[in-house]
N, C-alpha and C positions, 0 to 999 in steps of 0.2 A: 299295400294298403287297400282300400276299398277301391280306389281309381283304376286299379289294375283289372278288376273284374266289369266296369261299368258301360265300357264304349259300345262293346257289339253285342249282340245276342244270337243265341243259334235259332235254327228251325224248331227243334225240340230238344230239352235236355235228355239225351242218352242215359246220362249218369243218372236222371231221376226214373229213368225206366226200371233200371233193377233194383234201386232204391224203393220205389213204389211196390214192387213184387213182395217184398217182405211184409206187407200189411195186408189183411183179409180186407174184402170189400163189405163195406157194411152201409147203413143208412145214411144218406147225406141229410144234415141239418142245418136250415139257413142261418141259425145263430151261430155255430163253430165256423162256419164258411165267411160271415161279416167279419167276424172277429179276427180271423186270419188276414184278411185283406185289411183292415182296421190297423193290425200289428205291423203289417209290410210298410204301409205307408207312413206310419210313425216312425219304425225303425230306419227307413230310407231316408226322411227328412233330416234326422236327428245325425246320420253319418253326412249328409250334404252340408249341413250347418257346421259340421266340424271339417269337412273338406269342401269349401265352396267352388273350388275349380272344377271338382269331380261333378258338382251340381251342374255347372255350367254345360261340361261336355254331356250332359245327359239329357240336357232341355229343361232343366228345373232353374228358373231364373230369379228366385228369391233374394239369393246371396251373390249376384254377380258385382257387387261393386267392394267387394274385399277380399284378401288371401285369409287362409286359415291362420286359426290361434292354435299353434300346437305347442303352448307353455305347459311347463308339467301340471299344474293345477287343472287349467282345461282339459288335458290329455288323461289323466286320473278321472275327472268327472265324466268324460265320454265312454272310458272302459267300463266305468261301475252301469252308466245307460244302457251298453251293449249287454252285458251281463245279466239285467235284468230283461231286456229284451229276449235275449236266447234263454231265460228261465221260462218265460210266458210261453215262446214257441214252443219247449219242450213240453209245456203242460198241455198244449191241446190235443183233444182226443181224435187221434187219427181216424177212429172208427165213425165219427162225424163229419169226415170229409170226403169227397170224392176223390177219385184216383188222380185228376189233376192236381188238384189242391193238397194230394198229400205229396206229390211232386215240390209243388211250390212251397209246403212247408220245409221240406228238406234243403230246397236251395236256400231260402232265407236265412235258414240255421246254419249252411255252409258260409254265406256271407258275413253274418256276425262272427263265427268262429275263426274264420279269416282276418276279420279286422284285430280280434284279439292277438292273434297271431304274430300278425305285422307288429303290433304295438308292443306286444309283451316279450315274445319269444325271439323274434328276428330283430327287435330294437332299432326300426329303419329310421326313427326318427334321431337317433342318437348315433346312427353309423353311417348314414348315406346323405351327404350333402348334396350329391346330385339329386335327390328327391327335391330338394329345396329350389334349386336353380331351375329345373323342370317346372315346377310348380310358378315361380315369378313369370316366366315367358308365358307358359301355356295359360296361366290366367289372363293376361292380356291377349294371346292369341286366339283364344276360343270366344271371346265376346266379339272380335271383329271378323272370324272366319265365317259363322253362319248368321245368316239373315234372320233373325228371329224377332227383329226390332229395327224402328228407324235409325239410322245410323248416328243421328245425333244421340240418341239415347246410350248405342252401344260405346260410342267416343266417351260420353261419360261415364260410363263404366269402366272403360281403358284407364281413364284419367285417374279414377279413385282407386284401381288396383296399384297402378302406377305409384300413387302417393303412399301405398301402404307397403311398399317394397322396403324402405329403412326399416320401418319396426319389424318386418318378416326375417330379413335378412339379421337383426339383431338378435332375434329369437333363434335362429337357426344357430348363429355363431356361438351360442349359449348352450346349446343342446347337442351338437355334434362335437364328440370328443374322440381322437384317435380313429379316425374312419379308415377302412383299407386305402391303400394307395390308389389301387384301381379307381374306387368311386371319386376319391379327390380329384385326380386327375379327370376324370368325366365331368365333375362339378366345375373345375378350372375353364375346360373348353365351354361348358354349357355358360357359364358367366361371361366369358369373353364374348360369345354370340348375344347374349343377353344385351350388353352395352350398345352393338349396333341396332337389335332390333327395337329397343325403346326407343333410341333416337330416331330411328327410320319411320315408328308407327307414328311418333309424334308428330313428326314433321307432315306425312302424307294426311293423316288425320286434322291437322291444324289447317292444313289447305281447304280439305272438303269441309271441315265445320269450323268457320272462322272464330265463330264466338267461343270457342275451347281454346283456339291456338295457344294462347299464352297459358293457359292453366295444363294444357298438356305437355309444354315444353319445361316449366318448372318442373312437373311431376317427373318427365323423362330424367333431367338434369339430377334430381336428388336419386332417383332409383339407380341411375348409371353410377354415380359417386359410391352408393351402398355396393352394389355388387362388385365394383372394380375394388373397393378396400378388403371385401372379404376374399376375393380372388389372390389378391396380394398374401394376405395371410395363409392362404391354403399352398400357395407356391412355397412360403417359408418353411411349410410343416412337412412337405413332400419327404424330404430325405430321411425323418425318423419315422415315417408310417410302414406298415406291416403289408407283405404283398398278400398275405392270406385273406382272402373274402370269401371262401365257401361258407355255406350255412351249415354243410353236415349233414350224413345220411338220416339221422332221426328228423331234422327239420325238413329235409326234402321229401321224405317218405310220408310226412304228416300233408306236406303239400299236395302230392299226388293223391293221398287218401281223401283228406277234406276239399281241397278245391276242385280236383278234378276228378273225384269219385271214382278213381281208379283201384282195382284190388291186388295190384302186385306193386313191387318196393323198387328202390332204384336198383338194385342188382339184376333184378328180372328184367327190367326196363332195359339196361345196358345190354344184356343177353339179346334182347329183341332187336334193339337196334343194330349190333353187330352182324346178327343172322340175316336182317334185312338188307343191311349193305352188302354183305356177300353174295346174297341170292342175287340182287339186283345189277351188281357188278358182273356176277357170271352171265346172266341172260344179255346184258348189254354187250358183252365182249361177242357172243355168239351171233346177236343179230348184226354187230356192226361187220364181222366176219362175213356174213351173207349178203350184207349191202355191198361190201367191197366185190364180192364175187360176180355179183348182179350187174355192178358197174362195169366191171371188167369187160363183160359179157355185153353189155347194152350200155356205152356211155351215156350219160345222160347231159343233154345240151348245156354249155357253161353259161350261166347267167349273166346277160349284158347287162352292163351300167349305162343309163341315160345320162346326159348333162341335166343339171338342174335349172329350171326356169329362172329367166333374169329376174334378179330381185327376191330370191329365194331366202327366207329370213328365219328365225326361231317361230315366229307366229304360224308360219307354214307348218313347222313342225308339229306345232300343238295342235293345230287344224286336223292334220291328218290322223293323229292318235285320237281326237274326239270323235273322227268321222270313222274310224274302226270300231269305238265302244257303240255308235249308233249301229253299225253294219251288224255287230255279235248280238245286239239286241233282236235284230230282225232274224238271224239265223237261229237264235235260241227257239224263237216260236215257229218259224217255217221248217225246220227240222223235227218238229215235235218233241224237242228237249224238254221244253217245259212251256206253259202259258204266263206270260207277263203281264201283271196287273196294271190297269192304269195308274194306280197308285204308287207304284215303283218310281222313285224320284229319279232325277238325271243323276249322272255321275260326271263331273267336271274334271279336266285333265289340268294338272297344275304343277308348276315344278317344286321340287322339295324345298321348303323353307329353310332358310341359311340354318337356323338354329338347331334343325334336325339332321342336317347333312352329315355331321361326324357320327352319328349313331344309326341312319338310315342311309348306305351307301348305295342300294338299289331302288327298286320300284316297291310301293308300299299304297295303303289307302285308309283313309279316314272316314268312317262309317257314319251316316245321319244320326244325330242323336235320336234315341228312342222316344223322347217325349216332345221333340219338336214338332210344330205343324210342316213347316220345311223340311223334306226327307231327301234333300242334296247330298250325294258323297262325294269325295275329292279323290282323285287318283294321283299321286305323287310320282313323279318320274325325276330322274337325274338332272341337273340344272342345265341350261342349254347355254351356249355360247351367245354373249351377244351380238357379235358378227360372225358371218361365215365367208371364208375366203372359196373359191372356186372348188379346191379338192373336199373341203368339209361341207358346203354345200350339196355336193355330188354324193358323198357318203350318206347324210342324212336323208336325202331325197329318194335314192334308191332303196334304203332300207324301208322307208315308206312305201314304195312300190311292190316291195317283194311281201308286205305285209308282216314285218318282221315282228311286230307289237303284239299279235294276237295271243301267242301264249301267257303274256302277261295279264292281258286283260281278259282272258278266261278265268284266271285265278282271282285277279283284283276286282273283275267288274260283274260281268256276266259271262254264263251263269254262277260265278264264284261267290265272293265276299260281298260285292255291293247287292246282290240279288237276295243273298241269303238275310242279309241284315234287314233290309227293307222289309221282307216279308216277315221277319222276326219282331220288327218295331210296329207290326200290327197286331201280334198277338194279344186277345182280349185280358189276358191276365197281366194285372202292373208289376208284380213280382216276377212273371216269366222275361216281360220285356227288359229286365235289367241286369240280365246275366249276361257272363262274358266267359265262356266255357272256351278257351283256346282250341281244346282236343277237336271240338265239335266246329270251331269256325275253319282252323287250318285242315284239318281233316277232309271238310267239306269241298273245300278249294282245291285238294290236293286231288281228291277223287275227281273234280271236277276236269282237272287236266287229262285223265283217262277216259271219262265218260265222252268228251267231244272226239276223241280220236273214234272211238267206238260208234258214233253218230255220224261219223263221215266230215267232220270239219276240212281234214286235210287229204291231199290225194293218195290214194292207197299205195301208189309206187313211189311215194316218198319216204317210206319205213317210217310212218308215223308212232309205231308203238316206242322208238326210240326217244320220242319227244318226252311223253310221260313217265316212260322208266328212268329216264334223266333226272325229273323232278324227284321221283321217289328215292333214287340213289344218293341225290345230294340231300335230302332231307333225312335219310338215314344216318349219314354224317353227321348230321345236327345233333339227331338223338343222342349218338353216343359223346358227343362234346357236352353236352348238357348233363347227361347223367355223370359224367366225370369231373365235369366243372364244379358243380355246387355239392359233390361228396368229397372233394378233395383229392381226386385221384389224377386231375390235370391242372395245369398251372394255365393263364392267359397265355403264354407264350409257347406252350407246350399245345394247346388247343388251335391257335392260328396256322402254327407249323403243322399241324395234323391235316387243317383243311386244305392247305396248300399241297401238301403231299399227296393226298388222296383225291382230290378234286381238281383243282386247275391251279397254274401258278402265277395269282394274282395278289401278291402280298398285301398292298395297300386294302384291296376289299376285303380281304378276310381280317385284317387287324381291326377294321371298323366291325364288321359282322361280329366278331368274337366279344368285341367289347360290349355290343347290344346283349349277347348271349349271357354275359356275366352279370348284366343291368337287369336281367328279367329270366329269373330261375323259372324252370317248365316251360316257359314258351316255345324254345326251339325242339323240344321233345313232341310238343302238341299235334305235329303232322301225322304221328303214329296214329292220330284219330281215325284217319281213312282204314285202318285195319280192324 
């Protein structure tokens, strides 16, 4: 759906670079330029009216008080509107547009085509109950996460969206028939988490905005009853559901070409992933052998642990990681890696929200909304214990001392995702600001892991090349799994067992990781964007 495209934006659309090269440069006519911008704004507003949670995530707040209406009649009307917009985009005279505008035209056309793909060909609204469970929670979460309005106003929007949950769930139950078992299981887990999330959000908001406390509590109760009833129904359906979830080669190839602007198919992607994995695996083995030989001749001093300070707590862990983010911001500039403009917003460390933890077992980040004035991003880390015994406090304290979080901050923060998204959110093109090309997003962040090694972030005698090569090696395994999962050449169980066998033996981590891969076709292969 459109929501898959709008959260982040790249520096430039490399996909558009080769698309634009197909057109001859012609005179720029202000009329055509204004028409493209007007078409884009009208098209995105129409999409946001249909997907109001996406609108919130983008920083467009006209529809913050409701969830989507995905009734058959409304969906048919939306598809007609999208088709009309697409015809108007196709009719634009490309010779009357600048090079940048031609890129924007292709991006807008891609967005519209992908909306039709998800609705018509993939049948997401009929196949994926997890889409609805995610929308319920996200609808409340995103009005509370970002400080775009006074808390009382955002709390009112949260109440309105929780009040809309029963209607939304009725619609979901009427639409979703015979989903793949994995999608249903993900929805069941999401609905379980939604119950706690609604109650906790209502309780906390009620304390901060007491005039809305009773309304929030009543809305949460009704929302919980609705999601609980649907969860029970899905649990009853599980035994008869199919294990098959793959979209198939044809659809996956369409996604690669239309959404990612790639000129190769899933078979070529698989070969690229396999070759990249084999190459990096071989180089890593050589470097590890060299490292072992050097350490044999010149043993490195064993790192010493220190006892944690008295009263060491989870707040100290969060503070240490926040300090590391600020340190990386300074390093990026002092090393002449990049200039960080003053308008690049802060990146805040937060624990991964409970409702996301089944899908995100590691670290991740939430970029600032492209249209919001507040450009704060959020870096999600694994949940921390409420209490630390002596051993646990020592472990976390010394991890911070050794700066073990830098690699993740390079990728998720600066100079990786947060920096890239912040720059992209200041693009003067309205259409460009709303793009979400994961090949550029993940490709850039993976490249940053290599770039900081070359720029001297780590001591040269620490074999820093093993750091970024390990990242490429792991992502190459993801490419293989992505290409096989969604073309029906690998099952969910095959995939997580492959990752455990090829990468490292953490079954629980890879079961959660691979579930995410199954729910987000083409995202795991996006790291090939570095190449």
